[in-house]
N, C-alpha and C positions, 0 to 999 in steps of 0.2 A: 504493500500500499504508500500510495509516494506520502502523505501526510507523515505515516509513523517514520518514513526512509528520511525525510527532511528533520527530522527531528531527533532520529538519531546519530544524522549527523552534525546535527548542534544542541549538543544537550546543554550550551549554557542558557538559549530562551526557556526550552523546556524546563529546568530549574528555577527559572523566572516567573514562571506560568505556577506555579507549586506554590512558591512564597508569595504569588500574590493571590492564587484561592485560598490562601492557610491566613493572612495578614485579612482582609475582606471578611473572608466568614467568621473567624476571631472576631471581631468587628462586630458582625452583626446578631452571632451567637449573645456576646456581653449583652446587647441591646434588645434582645428579645423579650417582648413580657411571658409571665409565667402566671399562668389559670389553672383552674381545676380539668374545665374543658373548653372544647372552644365553644367559640360567641356563636351559638344558635340560636334563629328566630325559628321558634317551632309554629307561626302561621296560626296564633289561637289567638282570639283577642277574648278580654274580658271584660263584660258589661257592667258596673255597677251603677245601682240607679238607690240614693237612700230616700225613705218614707216614715220619718220620724212617727211614734206612737201605732204604727198600724199594726196588724194583725198578719199573717200570714196569706189567709186568705184574700185580706185587701188588698196586699202587695201583690198578688195571682193578677187580680181581674185591673188593677188601676194602674200596675209598671210594667208586668210580663208580658202577659198578654199583650198589651198595646204596644212594644216594641218585637214582639216576635214576630205581630200580625204587620209591621215593616220589612222587617229581615224575609219575610216569603217572598217579594219580590226579586230579593240580590241571588243575580247567578254567580255560583261558582265558591258555593254551600258547601262544605259535604253533611255536617250537623249541627245542632242545635241543642245543646244541654244547659237548661235553667233551673236554676233554685231560688224560691221563693220564700222568704223567711220573715220574721217577726223584723219591722223596721227596713228590710233591703231585699234588694232583686239583685242577681248572679245571673248572669247569662255567658255561656263560655260556648261562642262561635269558632268551631272547626272551618277553615277553608279547606277547599280541593285541593290537595297537593298535585293533582294532575292537571288545572286549570293553566291556561294559556296565560294570564296576569293577573297572579295573585296580588300583587298589588293595587290592581285596579279594584277589585273583589274587597278590598280592607277600605277604600277610601269609598266604595258603594256601600258597604256597611255602616260605615260614618255618618253617611249621609243618609241613609233611611232611619239611624238611630237621632237624627236631629229633625227630621218632620216630625216624628212624634211630640207635638207641643199641648196637648189635653190632657198632663197630668194635675195630681189633684194641688190646691195650692198650699199646701204643705209640703210640698216636694221641692227644697229652693235652689239646690243646685242639678243641672241637667247633670245625665249622666256621664261615667268616667270611665272612657274608654283605653286598657289596657295591654298590652301585647307581650304575650308569656313568651319569657326566654331563658338562655340555660344561665344568664347572668342577672335573672331574680334571685339564686342562693348568697345568703349572708356571707360578708367576707369574716365578719370575726362579732360577738356579739359579747358585750360586758354589762355588770350588772353597780348598779349603784343600791347601798343598803345600808344599813346598821339600826342605832340606837335614838337618831336624831328624830325629828319631826317632817312628817312630810313638807313643810313649805320648806325648809333646808334639802332635803333630797332633790325639789324639784328645782332651787336655784342649782342646784351642784349638775343636777343631771341637763337642763339647760348649757350651759356652760361649758360643757363636757360635749356636748351636741355640737355647737359653734366652732371649737375647736376642730374637731373631726370633720367638720364642713370644710376648714380649710386645707385640709391633708389633700395633698397633690392624688388624682384618680380614683375620689369617692365619688359616686352619682348620688346616694342619700341616705339618710339617717333616717331611724325609725325607733321610735319610743314606744314599749310596753309598758303598761301599768301606772304610765303618766296620766294624770287625770287636769283636765283643763279647768281651771278659774272659772265659780259662779259664786253668783248672788242670789239665793234661793230665798223667793218671797212664799210665803207657806199662806194662804188663808186658813183664818178659823172658820167654821162652817156659822156655828152658832153666831159668832161679832158678824158676819156679812148677813147673818136674818138678821139682828138685832139693830145693824145701822141702813137696811136696808140697799145694800149694795152687791152687786153680781160678781163672780167671775171675771166676766168679760168686759166690766168698767176698769178693771185693776190692768188687767191689758191695756185698756184704750188708753186711761191715764200714765200709764208707762210709756207707751208709745211716744202720746202725745207730747212728754215733757222733756224728755231727751233728743234735742234736736242740734245739729248742726247742720248748716248747711246754707249754700252764695244763695244770696238775693240780688246778684245783678253788680253794676256799678254807677256809681253818683258821679257825675261828671263836672264839674265845672271850670270859667275861665282860668282860673289856678292851676288846680288838679282835678287828679281824680281818686276816687277811692271807691274800697273794693264793701259791699254791702253782705255781711255775714252775719245770720241768726244764730245765737251762740247761746242755748238752753241746754248744753252737756250738763252731766251729771260729773263732778269734780272730782268725789270719793266714791267709792262703790255704794259705802251706805246713806249715800243721800239721798236715796231712794225711798227711805222710810216717810220722810215727809213729804211726798209727792200728794196735793190735793185731789183727793178723789170728789169731793161733794163743797160747797161751799153756798151761803146764802146772803143777802142786800145787809143781812144783819152780823157778818164775821163770821159766824158758824160755820166750823169747818169740821169734814170727816178727809183724815190722812191715813196712808197706807197703816203706817205705824198701829195704830187704833184698831184695825182688822186683819192684821197678821203680822206675822214675825218674820225678821229681815236679818240672814246668816251670811256672812262672806264665806264661803265652803268651799266643795269641788263639784265637778258632774257626778252623778253616780256612775260605780264602778262597772266597765263596761269590761274588764278583762283585770285581773289580779295575777303578778309575776312575784314568785318567791324565789331568793336564791338563798341556800346556805340556811334553809327552813325559816328565812326573816322575807316579809315584805320588799320589793326593790321596784327602783325603775330600771329596767333593760333596758340597753341600748345596742341595736341590728344598725351594722355597717355594710354597706353595697356599695360594689363598685363599679367603673366606667364600663362599657364594654372590651374597652384595651388595655386597661388597666395591670400593673402588673402588682396582683393580689400579698404576693409574699413582700415587697416592699410597702403598701399598705400598710400591713398587718407589721410590720416592724417599727412605720413612722408613728403608730396609732399607740402601739407597747410603750414607742420611748414618751411620747406625751403624757402619756398616766403616771408613768413612772413620778415627771415631773407633777403632777397636780395629785399623786399621794401624798406631796408634801407641806399641801395647803388645804388641804382636806376639814374641815371643822370639825369638830370633835364626837365622838358616835358615829362617824361617818369611815364608809371603804370604801372603792373601787374593785371590785375584782373580775379576773377574767372568765367568762362560762364558757367561753370556747372558743378556738382558732380554726377555723376553716384551712387557710393556710397553711397550718399545719399538718393536714392531711395532704395536703398538696405537696409540700415541703419532702415529705415521707416519701411519698408516690416516688417525684423525682428521683429523690434520692436515689432508693431503691433501683427505679429500671436505671441509672447511671451508674450505679455500684456491679449490677447485673451485665451491663453493658460492657464495661472496664474489666469486668472478668473475663467474661465471653470473648473480648479482641485479645485478652492475654492466651486463655486456652486456642486459640486458634491461629497463635503466632507460635506457639509450643507445637500443634499441630503441624504446620507449615514446616518449621523448621526439622522439625524429626521426616520427613522426605523430603524436601528440598535444601542447598544448602542457607545458612544463615542469612544470607545478604538478600537473595532472591525469598525467602522467606517472609524479610523485612519487607521489602520494597511491597510484595503482594497485600500484605496486610496493612501497610500505610495507605493504599487505595481505599480504606475503611472511612476514617476523619477524613482525609481530602475528600471522599464525596460527601460525606455529611457537611461539610464546612461550605464545598459549594452551593447543595442544595439550600442551607442557612440564607446565603445570597440572598435568596428569592422568597425567603418565606414571607416577608410584611408586604412585599405585593400581591400574595395569594392570604393575607390578613391572618396569617399562621402564627398561634403564639407557642410556648413551651408548653402543652398539657397532655394530660392521661394520652389523648388520644394522636398525638403526634408521635410523641416517646415511643408506643408500643408501634407504632409505624415503621419506627427507623430501628425497633426490633425484630420487625416481622422481615425489612427489606436487609437486615442482616448478612442471611445466608445467601439471597441471591447478589450482594454484591463482591463475599469473594467466591462464587462460584465464577463469574466470568473473567476474574484473574486468577485464579487455581487456573484454569484451560489454558490460558495465553501463556502462564508461567511454565506451567508442565510442559505445553509443548515446547519454549524453545529450549526447557533443560534437557528436554527427549532429544532435540537437534545436537546441544552441546556434547552428549552424553556419547551421540553417533558419532563425533568427532569436527563436528562444523565449530566455524570460528564463532564469537562471542557477540559482533556485529548482523554477520550472516546470519547465525541462527536467530538471531533477533526479529530480523526483517522476513526470513522466510518462514519463523515460526507464527507469531504475528500474523502473516498475512492469511498462510493456509488458516486460521481462527478467527479471522476479522469478519467474514459474512455470516458464519454460523453463530460466533456470537454476539452478531451486530443482531440475529433473527431473534435469539433468545431473549436480547432486551425487548425485543419491539413486541415478541410473544407476553415478558411480563408485563410489559405496559397493556397490553389490550386484555388481560386477565384480570387489572383493576379498573380498567376504563366502566366499565359497567358499574363500578359501587357509585359512578354520578348518577345514574338514571334510576337509582333505587329509591321506591317510593315510601313515606310514611313517615315518621319522627326519628326512628332509627338510621334511615337512610340519608335524613339530612346530617345526627349524631356522628357519623362515620365519614364525613363526604372529604374531611382533609385527607383519609386515609391513603389513596390512588393520589392525589396535588403530593404528598411527603414522597411516597416512594417514587412516583414517577419523575422530579427533580432529584431524588437521587441517583435514578437509574441512568438517566442522562451524564450526569459527571462521572460516572461509576465506566463508561461505556467509552466516556473521552481518556478516562484515567488508564485504562485496563489497555484499551489498543494506544494509545499514543506516549500516556508519559513512563508507565511498568515498562513495554520494552525499551524506551530508553534510558532508564536505570539499570535494567538488567546488562543490554549491551555496552555496558561503562565499568561496569561492577568491577571489583579489583580481584576475584578470586570466584568459579564457578566450577570445584571440580567436582566430578561424579563422589556420590554418598553412597554407596552400595548400604540395603539393609537387608541381610541376609533371612530374618523373619519374615520379613514382606516380600522378598521374593517365594521365599516357600508358600505363602498365602496366596500369591499368584500363580503356582505353577498347579496348586489345589482347587483355584478357582477355576482355569484353562480342563482339567481334569473331571468337575463335575459338568462344566457346560458341554465338554465332548461327550461323556455318555446323555446329556440330555439331548443334543444333539442326535446322536445314534436312536435315541426313542423318542423322536418330539410329539407324537401324537400321544403316548403317553403323560408326557410334561405337560403338553397343552390340556391333559384332561385333568390333571393335579392341580394347576392353575384354577380353572374352572371351579371344580369342587371347593378348593380354598373360599373361590369367590362369593358362591352361592351357599357356603356355613359363614362367611360373615356379614350375609343379609340377613339371615335367618336370626345369629347373633343379632342385628342390628333391632328388627323387627320384635322380638322376644324379649332383650333384656337393655333395649336404650332408651333414654328418656330425653325429650328435648326441652330446656326449659328456656326461654330468649334470655334471660342475664340473672344468672345463677347469683345469686347473695351468701357466700360460707364468712364467716369470721368479719361480720362487717362491724363497721367502728363506732356507729351512734343507732339508737334503739329508744322506742317511746314506750310509756306506760300509758293507756289508754282509759279513760274512765267515764262512767253516766251515773248519775243519781238520778232520784225519778222525779218525772217531773213538776215545778213548782217548788224546788229546791233553791233557797237564794245562793246567788252567787257567795255569798260569807260562808254560809252555810258549808255550800260544796269547798269550798278552800282548808274550813276547819279538816273537813272529811281527807283530804287529802295527807293530812299530816302521819299515819303511820305509815302511808305510801314513802314518804317522804325518807320516812327510819329507815325503811327498807332498803331502800334504792342508798341511801348513807353507810350501809352498811358493805356496800364494797370499795373491796381493797382501794387506795390511791394508788396502789403500782399498775392498776389497772382500768383506773376512771381519771380523766382529767375534772369533770367536775356536772351537775345535774344542775336543770332550775326547771320548774313548774309555770306551770300556766294555766290559770283560773278563767272561765267564761268559752273556749273553744275546742277541741283536739284537731287542728288541723296539720297534718303533717306533710303536705306536698306542698313544696319546698318554691313551686314555680308556680304558686298563686291561686290554684283550683282547691275550693275550702267551701264549709260546710256552715258558713255563719258564727254568729254570737250565741250564745249558748246557756245560761246562770247556770245551768248544772251537768256541764261537763267542764273537765278539765283536762292535762296531760302533763306527766315528768315529762323532758328530755335530757338522755342518758348518752355524755359524752364520753367513749371507752379510748384509750390511749389505739393507737395504730397497732394493728395485729403484730407488727416485726417487735413491738415494744412492750409488749407482756407475755407471760407464761401462759397463760388461761385464755381459750375460745371466748368468744362473743354468746356463742350455741350455749355452753357450759354456764356463763353467767344469769343467759336469759333464761335459761331450764331452772336456775336456782328460785330467781325471781319471782316467776312461773309458780313454783310451788310454795311459795311465803305468799303472796297473795291470794292465795286460796284460800286464808284461813282470813280474808277481814271479807266483813258482812257489809248491809246496806246500798251494795252497789249495784244499780241496774247491769252495768256493763266493769268489765275488768279484765283488760289484757294486757299482754306486751304486742309493738307491731314492730319490724326492721323498719330501719331507714333505706328507701329506695332511693339511692344513690347512680343515678342515672337520667336517662330521658326520660320525659313522663308521659308512659307508657299507662300509667293506672296501677289498680291493684289485679293480683294471680285473676282472681273471679270476680268477674264483672258482667252482672246480667240483669238487662231490663226488660220489664213486662210493661207494654204501653199499651193502652185503652181507655177508652173516654168513662168505660161504667164502671166505679168506684172499686162495687162489692164485687163483679169478677175478677176485676184486678186485684183487688190485696187479698181473695181466696187465693186465685190461683199462685201469688207472691209467696203466699203461706206452705201450700204446696210444695212450690221447689225449696224453700228455704229445709223444709223437713225431708224432702229426699235429699238437700247439699248436706245435712247433718248425718247423713246414716254409710257418708263415703267416707272411707278411714284415708285420713291424711288432711281433710278440710277445715281450718281453725278461724273463728275471730268472724264469726255470719253477723252480717247486719243488713238490715232490712232501712231503707232512707227514709222511709213514709213515716212518719211517728206521730200521736196525738199529741199536744201542746196542751198547754196551760186549760184549765178550764175557765171556761168565756161564759160571761155574763150580759145575754144579749136584749140591750135595749129596743122593743117595740115599739115607735109612736101609734098615737091614735090620727090621724093625716085630718079628721073631720073637728076633733077638737081643737087640734093644732092650728087649723084655719079660722077657728073660729075665735080662738084665744091671741092669733096674730102672732106666731112662731112661725118660726121655719126647718129645715132639719139640718141646713148648714147652723143653725146658733146651735141646737141641740147637739150634733157634733163638735163644734170647735167648744163649747162647755163641757163636754165627757174629757176632750181632750186635754181642754186647760188643765180638770182636776186632777188627773191620774196619769199622764204624761207628763205632763207639764209644757207649756210653752215660753219660746225666747220673743219675748217682741222689742227687744232692743240690747246693745251689747254697749261697751264702751273699751277704748284701747288704751292702757298703761304699760310703760316701760316696753312696748313692740309686744305683748301679747292683750292678746282681744280676751275682754271679762265679758259674759254674756248673763242677762238678768232670765231667769226661771221664775214663771207663776204657775203656783201647783196647790193644791188643796192639801191640808192639814187631815190625814185620816186617822188620827189619834182617836177621838174625841166620838166619832160612831163606826159602827162597823154594817158588814153588809150592805141589805139593799137598803138599809134606812140612810145609810150615806151618798146612796145614789139619789133616793127618792127625794130628800130634802134638797137637793143641790135647786139652786132657783134660777130660772133665766128670762131676762128681760124681755116682754115683746113689745112690739112696735111704737107703743106709747109710754114706753118705760116701765108700763108696772113690773114686778118680780113673780112669776107662776112657778111654784112647786112643780119637778120633773112627773112625780107619781099621777099628778094632777093628768097629764096627756100621755102618758107612757105605760106599756109595762114590761115586768120582766123574766126575761126563764135562765137559765141554767144550760149547756153544753159543752161536748167536748171540739175545743178546736184541731187544729194543726198544726206541729208545730214547724212543718218544713213541708213544700210541696215541692214538685220536682216535675219537668214537660222533658221529653224527650220531643223534636221536632214541633214542638207547638201542643204536643198530645200529655194528659198528665199518665206520669211513670210512677213504675217504682223499683228502684236498684237495689240488688242483691250481691254486697261484695264479704268478700272474702280471701284469707290466706292461704298455703297450702303448706305442710312439711314437707319439702322438694327431696327427702329420703326414703318418701312414702309412696308419692302422688304428681303430677303436673297438673298444671292449668288446663294444658290440653284434653288429658284425659277425663278430668274431670265433665271439661265444660263439653266433649262429646259424649260424655252418659248421659249429660239431661239433655243434649239436644235430640239422640235419640228418644228417649223415656219420654219427652214433654214439645216435642216441635210440631207432630202431626193434630195432638189434640189442640197446641194453640190457635194453629192456622185453620183451624174448624169453628172457632170461636167467631163471629162475627166481630170486626171492627181491635182485635187482641195482637199482638204482635212480640216477637220476643228476638230483642238484638243482645247478641253477646261482645263484649267490649272491652275495655281493660288490656291486658297481658295479653290473653287470646286475639283479640283484634288486632293487635302489635306485632304478635308472633306469625298470624296469619298475612298480614301486609309485606312481613317481614320475608315469610317465606318464600312468598309468591315472588316478591320482588329477587330476593336472592338466586332464586333456581331462573330467573329469566335473566340474569346477571351470569351464571354459569354457565347459560347454553349458550348466549350473546359469544361469552369468553372463549365457551369450545368452539364455535361457527370461526371466528376470527381467526386464532389460532392455528384453525385448519386450513381457512383458506392464504396465510403468509406461510405456512409449511408447502404449500399446493405452488404459491410463487417461488420460493427458493428450493424445490427439487423436481419443476417441471413434473411433476406425478400427481395422480389421484390417490393412488393404494400406500405408498409410503408413507405420508402423514398420518395412516391411520396406524402404522407399524409403532412411529414415536409415541400417536394418544392410547395406544394402547396400556399403556403403563399408569394412563389413572385414576380407572378402577378401583387397582391395586393398591392406588394410592390411597385414596378414597379408606376403601379396608381399613389399609392401615391407620389411618386413625379412628376407624369404630375402634378397633380391639387396643389400641393404646388410650382412650379413654377408657372404657372398662374397665382393663387392667389397674387404672387409675382412681375407675370409683366415683367416676366424673359424668355428668350428663352432657350430651351436644347441646351447646348453644351457640348464639348466632352469631361471638366474635371466634367461635371455634369453627363456624362455617367461614367467615371472613378467612382466615387461616387457612383454609383449604383454598383457595384464591391464590394465595400468594405459593401452598405447595404444587399449584397446578402449574404455576411457572417454573418451580425448580424441576418437576416431573421432566418435562417438554424438553428443559436445555438440556439433562440429562443424555438424553434420548434421542435428541437431536444430536448433540453430539457424537455421538455412539453411530448413529445409521451416517451421518457426515465423514467420519474416519469408513465405515464401510463401502461405501459408495467411492470414496475417492480411493482406496484400494484395491478395488473391483474394475474401475474405471476403462482398463487396456488387460484386464483379465476374468476368467471365466469365476464365477461364485463356487466354492469349493469348500468343504470342512476345515479345511486348513487354513484356507484365507480368514476366515469367520473369527477361528480362534486366535490368527496371530491379529487380527484387527479389535477384536475384543480384549485380548491382552496389552494392545496397546494404550486401549484407553481403559483399562481400568484402574491405573493411579489415578488419572483426572477422576474419576467418578467417586472412586473409593474416598478421596481427597473432600472431592466436595460435600460427599456425604456428610463425614470425620468432624470437618470445621463448622459447617451449618449445625452439627446438634449438637457439636460443643458450644460454638457460639450463643444456643439456646440454652443451655443444661442449668447455667446457672439462673436465670430466670424461673424455668418451670421447679427447679427443687429447693430457690431461694439460699443461694449464695449469699448473696451479697443483700437479703432481706427479702420476706415472700409478702407478694401482693398476690391473693387469690383471684380478683378478677381479670389479672395479666395472663393467668397460666394458660385458660382454653386457646387462645391465638398462636402463643408460642408451640405449645406441644400438639396440636394440631399440625403445623407445619416439620417439628422435629421428628413426631411418629410418624407419620406418612410417610417422611423421607428416606424412614431408618428400610421401611419395606417396599418402597416403592423401587430402592437401589436394588434388591434382589430381583424386581422383577425384572431393571432396565439392566443386566449384568447377565440375565438367564432368559425373558421373554423376548425381551429385541432380538438379539442374535437369530432366536430359535424364529419369529416371525420371520427373520431376513431370509432364511433359509430356504425358506420358500418360492424365491427369484428365483433356485438353482431349480433345473430339471433334473437337476440327480443329485446328491451330495456324494461324495465318496471321501 
């Protein structure tokens, strides 16, 4: 090849290019951002609308349905899931990832929401639309706690928030357990009656009194002045003196005469507890392209200084540092990569001389640094996905260099000069190696077209691999021959044990060629046996989570339990969690008011009777106990606690937002039929071994006291339904007629009824409403009351009421696919026979189907693309089949290795199979290319096949040995163990071991059929 010859004759230029690539690559690598996962937009929109004081049914009718109706006309929506709760409506709009223009779909969704203008008057804010991204995960969580009062804690938390917001790379700061300041005006019902004042009179008087507005400009000949009506409260307590009624005689009724006024805080929506004390927790989120480790370090340095100036009785504690897990993961990956490269070097030095071994291995870092130069161009950070991509491509990088280095070495051993051997050896292998790189790239390109959330999550893998392979091709075909040609010493280094191994191989191959039909039958039986093993013994789990670093304790108490009582009931759970050794646990925190465990934003709203404890363990490599054993111990202790409707542990789902393993939705307009079918499904699921943590998301809420107006009486009395609703809302929900701003903080004035003096129906019935002439009328005069059970939450699937059953599975006993299949076979026909009822399998099952369909299409496309390239290289339709015959046996090797390691087949394991596909094709291609070269002017005979196979034995054996050696540290955790990475590396290494035997035996046997007669 002319380019190779040019650089061999000018080694200085080659070395300058190497230095340039190293320097620029090192500079680029030093400036790459570090993150847990790639910056992925999952193309899911969350629409949140607040309706203060409304029941779930009110929210459904007045908010959720109106938004859903508008969204029906939008093209490009896959599905809509909505949650109607007390006070809030949540819609999750899943865009169709196969739509031509997803950005246009999102714009259409926003415009559709904007078209809804007939919300109730109490809905003061427009719906908020957020996109769910991988960066929704918090970087770090802090807690302000201690014995100081709430006011002091708030001051410290606010100051901490301001300083964190100044840290470079921080996108948002969320305070949990922080309560807004309020002035509560609690009206006494008896005093209201005595002074003939209604609640609406108080609301109106406060609103009319607190005014600060512009009145225009007064212009004169000399100047102009701004006219401002300034009637704003100067101090929060000024509201006490607001006049409610006055006459010409000077008699007045002020708010302080009918109500108590207290400067306080809004009622608890969420209570945060850390180290068994109430706390204000601060969650910090990073910008999309920020370095989360740098952010974490800056915040920790900042709070170290803050601790020195804290008020007495307060402290700031680090609850969790998510960058710690990222740093641990990256450290493990790097350590195992370094150990892997060292093992590769040792293997190369055994089979080649140490100079050739050095320059062959040198191509690995050079290719990585070259690829990193272009990482910023493709928005690639140093993260979990990019790092495992580098480990995956490690085997491919070594293969190319080894094939060329080994061929050059073979020519030197045959007596050629170093420069001549480098030119001839690299020239002979240029097109085969180039083809192997092309086929490897083609194997990964289909990943770009994989659909679903998981497809978006792994889209960096082909980019990293393609960039690295391109630099590897340049290095192995141009730089490597130059270095070998000008090496100081390249003396042959015979290995007696390897020569005996080679002779043994030739002997086995000779016998196989002599009985080739029996050999083919053996291979076929082996393949059928592995298929049977896969169907009977293997399980598929999309993302298996073994030895996780975070889990939750989920708790639900009976409906109607106050948030304060829920917090008290969590104390014994905190005692149990506190018993976990600090050698294994970083910290834990309790959240009362919800148990939303989805870090990407999907949640079930706020509930006073819900709570959870988040437990943050040390990384798996830093503790002696597995999370499974810790969780099992916690589960055992939780069984001794009583008074809970639900109490169980739940693993943290650290990955794409695919949902729970079991997510089955029953959709029907008929409430009774829907609930009956959901209960039947739940019973069936409970009978399946390995199914845990089942939950129905449709729950009855608090008992409702329904006020039924008598419209004829209301008409005669001059009272409207709007007045009735406003009075009831003011009395029991409280209404905020105005607010003031002091020291940058907004302080609300909330008017509500003091409910301590009366109880039950009397309290409601004795409320008074002014009619059109100002006369106060008791509610009991024109209303009746009845109690009923309302909904705590109402869910829709594509606009129709639904019930979703969720749950987890014990992975050692079953899988989500097996469970969902059993339910489908048992219930699908029955459900389809019921008019208007449908069943949907979502969560992990839906993601599994999407991922598997995408993978099968990607794998098939990769096979076809590789086949076409091989046709172009060999100008033959048959020879590519010979090369690709090893592929099914490599996949069989993956099944066997996973079975022996007790691991399920996972999605990342399948992605590893794409890498394996490239390596298998490469080895087979080199073997067939050499057979073609030797038989170009000779007939195909047994001796020729044996000689050619013997020539390529070292290259095939060495590529397999170095690839497996490079991956062994990651598989067995020599530099630290990370279970999530193992499948993708194990599938390559394990499959390659089996594929090597196929390449060395089956490929020559298949090639032998080219001969008319073997002799």
